[in-house]
N, C-alpha and C positions, 0 to 999 in steps of 0.2 A: 741714676744711670738710665739713659734712654733705652727703651726696648729695641731689640734688633729687628731688622726688617729686610725683606727681600725685594729687589726691584727688577721687574721684567720689562723689557723694551721691545716694541714692535714698530716696524716701518709700515705705515698703512696707506699713504697716498703719495704719488709722485706726479707732479704737474708742472710743466715747463720749468720755471725757475724756483720751484718750491719742493720741499720734502716735509711731510707731516709724520711725526713720531708719537706713538702712544706709549706712555710709561705707566705701569701698575706697581704701586708700592704696597706690600703686604706685611703687616706687623706679625712677627712670629708668635707672640704671646696671645694676642687677641684675635688674630685672623682678619683684623680690619684692613680694608683696602682703600687706597687713594688713587684715583685715576687722573692723569694729566695728559693734555694734548699740546704738543709743542710744534709750532710751525716755523720752519727754517727757510730763509731766503738764500739763494746762491746760484750756482751754475752746475748743470749736469755735463759730464764729458765721459770719455772712455780713456783707459790707460793703455800702456804698451802690451798688456796681456789681454786686451779686448774685454776687460771687466768694466762694469758700470761704476762711475765715481760721481759723488756729489761734493762740491766744495761750498760749505756753508760760510756765508759772510759773517764776520765778527766785528764788533765795535772797535776793537783794537787788536793789532797783531795780525798774523797770517790766518788764512781761512782754515776752518776745521774740516778735515777730510774724512769722508765716509766711503769705504770701498766695499762694494757688494760682491761677495765671493761665492754666491750661489750660482745658479744656472739661469740662462735666459734663452728664449727662443722667439721665433716669429710666429704669431698666432694666425688664426684663419682670416683675420682682417688685416694681415700684413703689418701688424704693429708688434712692438717688443713687449714680451711678458717675462718678468723676472720672478724666480722662486728661490727663497733662501734654502740653505742646506737642510734645515730641520722642517721645511715646508710651512713654517708659521707665517712667513711674510710673502705676500704676492703683490707685485706692483705692475701696473699696466701703463705703458708710455704711449701717448698718442702723438703721431707725427707722420712724416712721409720720407721716402727714400730718394737718395740721389746716387748716381753712378759716375763719379768723376774720373775713374781710371779702372783698369782691369784688376788691380789688386787692392782696391779700396771701395768700401761701401760707407755712405754717410747717411745717418738718420737724424733729420731735423725735428726737434720737438715743436709741436704745435703751439703757437702763441708766443714763442720765444725768439729773441733776436740773437741770443748768445749760446743757448744750450743745444748741443748736438753730440752724437756719438760717431766717432770716426774710426771705423774698424779696418784692420788689415785682413784681407781675405784672399782666397785663391779660386779662380774659376774652375769648375769641374770640367767644363768643355768650352773651348773658345768658338766652337761652331754651333750656332743655334738654328732652330727650325721653327717657323711661326706657328705651325699647327700645334706644337706642344705648349706654347704660350707661357714659357717660364725661363728664368735665368737661375742657374744653380751655382752656389758657391760652397766652399769648405772654409770653416773658421775654427781656429784653436782658441780656447778660452781658458785663461788661468795659469797655464804652465808654458814655460819656454820650450820644452821638449815637444809638446803638442803642436805649437806654432811652427817649429822648424821641420817636423816630419810630415806636415800636411794632414795629420789626423784631426779628429775632432768632429763637430757636428755639421750638418748641412743647413744652409740657409737657402730657401727657395722663394724667389719672388715671382708671383703669378700676374699675368696681364695678357692683353690682347695687342698684337702687332698691327699697326696701321700705317698708311702713308698720309703725310700732310699735303697741303695744296701745292707746295713747291718741291714735292718728292722727298722731303725730309722724312725720317723714320720715327714713328711714335710708338712707345710702349705704354699702353693705357692700363693703369693699376686701379683695382677696386678695393677701397679701404673699408667697405661695409657702410650700411645706412645710405646708400646711394651716392657716396663720396667717391668721385673718380678724379685721379690726378695723373697728368700726362708727363712722361719723361721723353723728351725729344732729342734726337741725335742727328748730326750730320753724317754723311756717308759717301764713300767712293763706290760707285756701282760698276761691277765688272760683268759683262755679258758672257754667259757660257751656253753650251748646247742645252736648250730647253730649260734654262734656269737663269736666275740673276743672283749674283753674290754681292752683298752689301757689306763693306768693311766700315764699321761704325766709328764715329769720331765724337769727341767731347766738345764743350763750348769753346775751347781754345784751338779747335781744328786739329787736335792731336789724336792719332789712332788709339783706339781702346783695346786693340788686340782681339776684338770680337767680330765675327762675321755672321751674317744672317743669310741663309740660303733659301731662296724662294723659287719654286718651280713655276713655269709658265701656267700650268694647269691650275695650281693653287691660287696664284695672283688673279688670274682671269675670273675665277669663281668668286673670290671675296671682294675684289676691287677692280671692276672692269675698266674704269677710267684710268686708274694708275697703270694698269696693264697696257692700255693703248698709248699712254704718254711715254712709258719706257720703251715700248716696242718701236715707236716712231723715232726714237733716238738711238736705237741699237746699232746703227751703222757707225756711230761715233766710238764704239767699243768700250770706252770708259767715260763716265760723266761724274761730276761732283753734285751730289744731291744737296738740297737746301739745308740750312743750319739755323735752328732756333731752339735754344735750350734754356729753360728757366732755372739756372744755377745761381 
């Protein structure tokens, strides 16, 4: 009779189209341990509950599905950090964010043409102010009730609002280590008293349901040239700002 053994499994690395698993087999009688490292190839995605999922490619048959039911958050470098329920597994995902619509956030994994997390979210406020330098969302993870009631955790994306050369709107995000990635929007600009209101658009020229309110004083202080260009066109009342979005 073979001696009984216990097998412990940990997820130790997540990298674009790869999941690395560490297994430790311990024989109950001798206490002898055998360590194995398994590297799986596949695709990362999210499911309808906003949970992280890995589909491991198999030689035959359908992919093997791993669903990560712990918690994840956006860390200080604006990347996704996952922690299992028992705290034993911690995975860090490197990538960058896209904002295709007001109720969706997409996280593209660095180095991958296929792996991405497509989350269903809700804007905390559709009115943004550039001085705060953030876009806040609410997201429900794991349960249908949480997603429907709008409860759950906050996702905050931090960045600096700027104007492009053609008056397109840029949200410049710092991912740490000097890595800056721009999210660019088109916009309809509406002139108000002592302020500009920019209704942001995606790459398909569709409204995002997000407005950026900029006072004359703020714009003049941070971007004098953009202030002059907008001011010179104020008599038109409404203009379409430029569009250049790397989606």
